[in-house]
C-alpha positions, 0 to 999 in steps of 0.5 A: 708258694713260690716267689713268682706267685706274688708281685715281686720286683728284684731289690736293684729295681725296686729301690729306684722305682718305690719313690717314683710311684710313691710320689705319683700316688701321694700326688694322686691322693692330693688331687682327690682331696676336697678343697678347701682342705680339711686337715683331718680328712687330709691327714686320714688319706695321707696315712691310709696312702702311706700304709698302702705304699709301705705294704706294696713296697715290702711286697716288691722287695721281700715277697721271696724272704717272708713266710706265709704268716708274714705275707698274709699280714702284709696283704692285711695291710694292704687291704685296710689301707685300701678300705680306708682309702675307698672310704675316704674317696671311691676313685682315689689310690684305693682303687690301686690298692683294690687291684694289687689286692686281688692280684696278691690274694690269689697267691695266698689261699683262702685266708687271702681270698677273704681279705681280697672278698672284703675289700671287694665287697666294700667297694661293691657296696660303696659303688652300688650305693653311689649308682643308685643314689643317681637318677639314671644309673649307668648299668654297664659301667657299674658291672664293669667296676665290679667285675674287674677287680674279680677278674683280676683275681681270677686272672692272677690265680690262672696265671699262677696255676699255668706258671705251676704246671709250666714248672712241673712240666720243665721238671718232668722233662729235666728228669727225663733228660737225666734219665736219658743221660745216665741210661746212656753213658751206663748202658754203653760202658756196662754192656761192653764190660759185660761182653768182655768179662764174659769172655774173660770168664770163658777164657779162664775156664777153657785156658787157664794160664793163658796170655789171652785172659790177662789181655781181656782183663786189661781191656776191662779195666780199660773199659772201666776207666773209660766208663768213669770218664764218660760218667764225668763227662756226662755230669759236665754236660748236665752242668752245662759244660762242653757236650760230646758231639759229632767230632767224637764219632771217629773215636767212638767207632775206633773204641768199639772196633778195638773192644768188640773185634768187629771191623767198624767204618766211619764216613763223613758225607757232606760239608760239615756245618755247625749244629745246635747243642742238643742236636750234636749230643743227640747224634753222639748218644745215638751212635753210642746207643746203636754201637752198644746195641750191636755189642749186646744183640748181634753177632756182627761181621761189620759195622758202618757208620755214616754222618751225612751233612745237608742244608737243613741238619745232618743224617746219621746211620748205624748198620751192622751186617751179621745175625742177631743173638739172644740179648744179655739183658732183656728190655731197655730204654735206649732206642726209647731215649733216643727217639725222645731226644730226636722228637724234642728236636723235631727230627725223625728216627727209623730202626729195625732189621734189614736184609742181613743185619740192623739199620738205625737211621735218624735226621735232626735239624740244623 
C-alpha cells in the first residue's frame, strides 16, 4: 500500500494549509446552523467537524508513516464524523467528509470499502427520504447526488490501479536498462579477454617461453583493468553521474585496434552538436557492441567506424571487412539491447551482412 494511494500532502505544505481549511470548514459549519442557535446542536456540529478535520489533517501529514490498521482507524473516525455531520445537516461539512471518505476508502481494501459504503448508505437514505418527502422530487438531481460519491470511489480506485501499473512498467523498464548496461559492459570486456586468453594458451602450447606469451598475458591484465574501470563507469552512469558518449569513441576504436590487431579507422562527418544523454550513451554502447561482435564473430581485415552528425540527430556506422567465423559463445542479447535502446529513442537500427563483411548502422534523434 503505497503512500501515493492516499491523499497525502507534505508536512511543509500541510502546516499552513491545515488552519486555512479548518477555518473554512468551521465557517461552513457555522453558516448551516439553524437560528436561533441551540447550544447542544451547535456543540455536536462543532465536535463532529473537529473530528473530521483531525482525521483529515492526520491523513495529510502522516499517511506515509502509519500502518494499515492505523489508517483504517483514521478512516473510521472520518466516517463517523461524516455520518454525524450528515445527520445534523445534509448540506454541511458532511458533504466534504463524504467525498474524502470515498477517495481514501478506495486505497485500503474491503474493510475501508465497507466504511465508505456505510457512509454513502446513510447519505443515500437521508437524501432519498428528503426527496420523497417533497411534492415534486427532482429525480435528476437525486441521481447525480447519489452517483457523485460512488464515482469518486470508483475514479480513485481506477487511478490507483493506473498508478500501480505505471510503477510496475517503470520498474520493468529500469530492470531492462540495468540488464542492457550490465550486458554491454561485461560482453565487451569479457569477449576481448577471452580472445586474448585463447591466443595466450595457443602460444604457450606451441612456443613455451616465447616473450609473446608474456606480452599476451600483459594484454589480458590490461583488459581486466579496463573492464573493472568500465564496470565502475557503468555503476556511476546508473547512479546518474557522467555518461560515456561520442567523445569516447576514438579511444574505444584505438583500444580495439591495439587489443585485436585489426586495423580500425574512426571518422567524424558533419558539425558535432549536443545530443541528449540517452542518445549519447546509445551511440557509445552501440559502437562498443559492434566492435565486440567483430572481435568475437569475424576474421576482419579492417574495421571502419563513422559518426555522422546531421540537423535532426546523429548516425553511427560500424562496418568490418573480412569473413565470418564460428562464435566463441553462441547466442547473446547485444544487438537486441541496442535495438531496444534505439527504439526507446525513436531511432532506427539496421544490422546485417554486406559484401565482404558486416554492417551496423543506427540513427538517433537529437
